[in-house]
C-alpha positions in Angstrom: -132.2 138.2 -114.3 -130.7 139.9 -111.3 -128.9 143.1 -111.6 -125.3 143.5 -110.5 -126.3 145.6 -107.5 -128.7 142.8 -106.3 -125.9 140.3 -106.5 -123.5 142.4 -104.6 -126.1 142.9 -101.8 -126.4 139.1 -101.4 -122.7 138.4 -101.3 -121.3 138.0 -97.8 -118.0 139.8 -98.9 -118.5 142.6 -101.3 -115.7 143.5 -103.7 -114.6 146.5 -101.7 -114.1 144.4 -98.6 -112.1 141.8 -100.5 -110.0 144.5 -102.0 -109.5 146.2 -98.6 -108.3 142.9 -97.1 -105.9 142.3 -100.0 -104.5 145.7 -99.5 -104.0 145.1 -95.7 -102.4 141.7 -96.5 -100.0 143.3 -99.0 -99.2 146.2 -96.6 -98.4 143.7 -93.8 -96.2 141.7 -96.2 -94.2 144.8 -97.1 -93.9 145.9 -93.5 -92.5 142.6 -92.4 -90.2 142.3 -95.5 -88.8 145.8 -95.1 -88.3 145.3 -91.3 -86.4 142.0 -91.8 -84.2 143.6 -94.5 -83.5 146.6 -92.2 -82.6 144.3 -89.4 -80.2 142.4 -91.6 -78.6 145.7 -93.0 -78.0 146.9 -89.4 -76.1 143.7 -88.8 -78.5 142.4 -86.2 -77.7 139.0 -85.0 -79.9 136.5 -86.8 -80.8 134.7 -83.6 -82.3 138.0 -82.3 -84.7 138.2 -85.3 -87.7 136.7 -83.6 -91.4 137.0 -84.5 -91.8 139.3 -81.4 -88.8 141.5 -82.5 -90.1 141.8 -86.1 -93.6 142.4 -84.8 -92.5 145.3 -82.5 -90.5 147.0 -85.2 -92.9 146.4 -88.1 -96.1 147.2 -86.3 -97.7 143.9 -87.6 -99.1 141.8 -84.7 -97.5 138.6 -83.6 -100.7 136.7 -84.2 -100.8 137.9 -87.8 -97.2 136.9 -88.5 -97.8 133.4 -87.0 -101.1 133.0 -88.8 -99.8 133.9 -92.2 -97.2 131.5 -93.6 -95.8 134.0 -96.0 -95.0 136.5 -93.2 -93.5 133.8 -91.0 -91.4 132.5 -93.9 -89.8 136.0 -94.3 -88.5 135.8 -90.7 -87.6 132.2 -90.9 -85.4 132.8 -94.0 -83.4 135.3 -91.9 -83.4 133.1 -88.8 -83.9 129.4 -89.6 -84.0 128.6 -85.8 -87.3 130.4 -85.5 -90.1 127.8 -85.1 -93.8 128.4 -85.5 -94.6 126.7 -82.2 -92.6 129.0 -80.0 -95.7 130.8 -78.9 -97.6 127.6 -78.4 -94.7 126.1 -76.3 -94.7 129.3 -74.2 -98.5 128.8 -73.6 -97.9 125.2 -72.7 -95.1 126.1 -70.3 -97.5 128.6 -68.7 -100.2 126.0 -68.5 -97.8 123.5 -66.9 -96.6 126.2 -64.4 -100.2 127.1 -63.5 -101.1 123.4 -63.1 -98.1 122.9 -60.7 -99.2 126.0 -58.8 -102.7 124.6 -58.6 -101.4 121.3 -57.2 -99.3 123.1 -54.6 -102.3 125.2 -53.6 -104.5 122.1 -53.3 -101.9 120.4 -51.1 -101.7 123.5 -49.0 -105.5 123.5 -48.6 -105.4 119.9 -47.4 -102.6 120.7 -45.0 -104.5 123.7 -43.7 -107.7 121.6 -43.2 -105.7 119.1 -41.2 -104.2 121.8 -39.1 -107.7 123.2 -38.5 -109.0 119.8 -37.5 -106.1 119.5 -35.0 -106.8 123.0 -33.7 -110.5 122.0 -33.2 -109.4 119.0 -31.3 -107.1 121.1 -29.2 -109.9 123.5 -28.4 -112.5 120.8 -27.6 -110.2 118.4 -25.9 -109.9 120.5 -22.6 -113.6 121.0 -22.5 -114.2 117.3 -22.9 -111.6 116.6 -20.3 -113.3 119.1 -17.9 -116.6 117.3 -18.4 -115.0 113.9 -17.8 -113.3 115.2 -14.6 -116.6 116.6 -13.3 -118.3 113.3 -13.9 -115.5 111.5 -12.1 -115.7 114.0 -9.3 -119.5 113.4 -9.0 -119.0 109.7 -9.0 -116.3 110.0 -6.2 -118.6 112.3 -4.2 -121.3 109.6 -4.4 -118.9 107.0 -3.3 -117.8 109.2 -0.3 -121.4 109.7 0.6 -122.1 106.0 0.5 -119.0 105.3 2.6 -120.0 107.9 5.1 -123.4 106.3 5.4 -121.8 102.9 5.9 -119.5 104.4 8.5 -122.4 105.9 10.3 -124.0 102.5 10.7 -120.8 100.9 11.7 -120.9 99.1 15.0 -117.5 100.3 16.1 -118.8 103.8 16.6 -115.6 105.6 15.7 -117.3 107.6 13.0 -120.3 108.5 15.1 -118.0 109.7 18.0 -116.0 112.0 15.8 -119.1 113.4 14.1 -120.8 114.0 17.4 -117.9 115.9 18.9 -118.0 118.4 16.2 
């Protein structure tokens, strides 16, 4: 047989830890209960009694109040309009907002890329135009040289006379 100490060492949650958690749970319950009653006694509008408001005044975290049905029920008794999913809806709204911002940012990136492409074309286009004009100029210079050669062999002699007078 195992001794009691040996059993306690093998338990994942010793008695003291369980008792401590029960005490914390009880203390949280009292804090929320007393806070809700105090808010009611002060004549606070029931619609203003939210989980966040009770949390701030009681010192019990919002997450704890939402997680524990008994704590949430205390607030909901005072303000039946309070819903458990308010925080979740807020997160979903934030997620939707962030997704919309992401879509806008993606669209902006696409637009900026298109502008960058147009800017590149604007920069390269004059260079390409200059190259094309130089090629055209060379081709025209070749044609002029050919025409001059033809004129030099011309039998009428007009070209040879004007070139010899120079």
